[in-house]
N, C-alpha and C positions, 0 to 999 in steps of 0.2 A: 263285666255282665252283672245284668239288673240284684237288686237284694232279690226277687222275687224271683225270678229263675236258680239265681245263689240255696236261697230256702226250698224251691223244690230239689236243688239236685244232692244239699245237706240229705234232708229225710232220704229220700228215693237210695244214697248210696246205704243209709245209718240202717233206718227199718222196712225196707222192702216191703212197703203199703198193696193193698191193690186197692189204694182208694186213696187219692191224693188232691186235695184240693186247695189251692193257696190263692187265698184272694186282698187284692189292697184298696183297703177299703180307708184310705188316709181322705181320701176329699171330701170324704159325709164330718170328719172332723175338724174341714176346715175350721181357724179362727180359737182351737183348743188347743189347749197345753202341746209343746214335741210335733202341731204341725207342722209340716216342711213342703213346702211349696215347687211343688211336683212331682207330690206323693211320696212314696216308701218308709212308710213312716206308721202307720196301722197296720195290720195285717190280722186278717181270720182263716182259722186254717184247720182244715177239717181233714181228718187220716185214720184209714182205718187198717192195722197190720196186726199176724200173728205173733209181734215183738212183742204185744202188747200182750201177752199171755201171761193170765198168774199178777199183775203187777191194780197194785190200787191207782187211785188216781194222780194220787203224791209220784208216784213212783215214772207214772206214763210222760207226764210234763217235763220230771228232771231228764227220762230219757231224748226227749224234746231236744229241748234247752243243751242237755251233752252231745247229741247230733250237731244243730247246730253254731255251739260254738262258744265262749267270751265274746267274740271278735265281734262277731254277726248282732250276737243279743245286744250287744254296747250299743250299735246301729239301725236299733228298732225303737219304736217309744211304746208303741203299745202291741202284746198277739195275744191274740183269745184263742182258743184251744180246745178243738172235738175231738176227741179220743175216743178209741173203741179198738177192737180187738175185730 
């Protein structure tokens, strides 16, 4: 399974989002630190989920990182998050 699909599956399972967009933005980072040939190193993720209700920005980020788990997070160089209820 690709990292993109793995990210989507884990976030769907943990946060039940009403909106989820996972964009592999790796190619725009070609030549920069962490770039990997073939992509799947830099991601932009947009999530809208009721699971974030009552959480501050830091708590939302922690919830996403917990959902992805340390093993998957360790295989991603950059993860930009746009999180809201």
